[in-house]
C-alpha positions in Angstrom: 0.0 0.0 0.0 1.5 3.3 -1.0 1.3 6.7 0.8 -1.6 8.0 -1.4 -3.7 4.9 -0.7 -3.0 5.2 3.0 -3.9 8.9 2.8 -7.3 8.1 1.1 -8.1 5.6 3.9 -7.2 8.1 6.6 -9.4 10.7 4.8 -12.3 8.3 5.0 -11.7 7.7 8.7 -11.6 11.4 9.4 -14.9 11.9 7.5 -16.5 9.1 9.6 -15.2 10.3 12.9 -16.2 13.9 12.4 -19.4 12.9 10.5 -18.6 15.2 7.6 -18.3 13.7 4.2 -17.1 17.0 2.7 -14.1 17.2 5.1 -10.9 17.4 3.2 -7.6 16.9 5.1 -4.0 17.5 3.9 -0.6 16.9 5.3 -0.7 20.2 7.3 -4.1 19.5 8.9 -4.0 19.4 12.7 -6.5 19.8 15.5 -6.6 23.6 15.1 -8.2 23.1 11.7 -11.1 21.0 12.7 -13.5 22.4 15.3 -14.7 19.0 16.6 -11.2 17.6 17.0 -11.1 17.2 20.8 -9.5 14.6 23.0 -12.3 12.1 22.6 -12.3 12.3 18.8 -8.5 12.1 18.9 -8.8 8.7 20.7 -11.4 7.6 18.2 -9.2 8.6 15.3 -6.2 6.6 16.8 -8.3 3.5 17.5 -9.9 3.6 14.0 -6.6 4.0 12.3 -5.0 1.2 14.3 -7.9 -1.1 13.4 -7.9 -0.1 9.7 -4.2 -0.7 9.2 -3.7 -3.5 11.9 -1.0 -1.5 13.7 -0.5 -0.1 17.2 0.9 3.2 18.2 2.8 3.8 21.5 2.5 7.0 23.6 5.8 8.4 22.4 4.8 8.0 18.8 1.5 9.7 19.3 2.8 12.6 21.4 5.3 13.4 18.7 2.7 13.8 15.9 2.1 17.5 14.9 -0.2 17.0 11.9 -1.8 14.6 9.5 1.3 14.3 7.4 3.3 13.1 10.3 0.6 10.6 11.1 0.6 9.3 7.6 4.4 9.0 7.6 4.2 7.0 10.8 1.5 4.7 9.4 3.7 4.1 6.3 6.7 3.3 8.5 4.7 0.8 10.6 3.1 -0.9 7.6 6.5 -1.4 6.0 8.0 -3.1 9.0 
């Protein structure tokens, strides 16, 4: 699975979590850009992404993420292992 395919799946997850089919994310998207992105929705995002890609994040990995691009890069890294 390439980065573009992963990005599309993450886009779908964001739309589901935030219940907004018109939501468009990009590499620079972060919690400041989405009004409903609170701590609960952040947990829901993480869990949904872990399930979708059959991966697990640890606390240090999650705490270092600054935006969607960093999250996608981490997913790519974990899938390639």
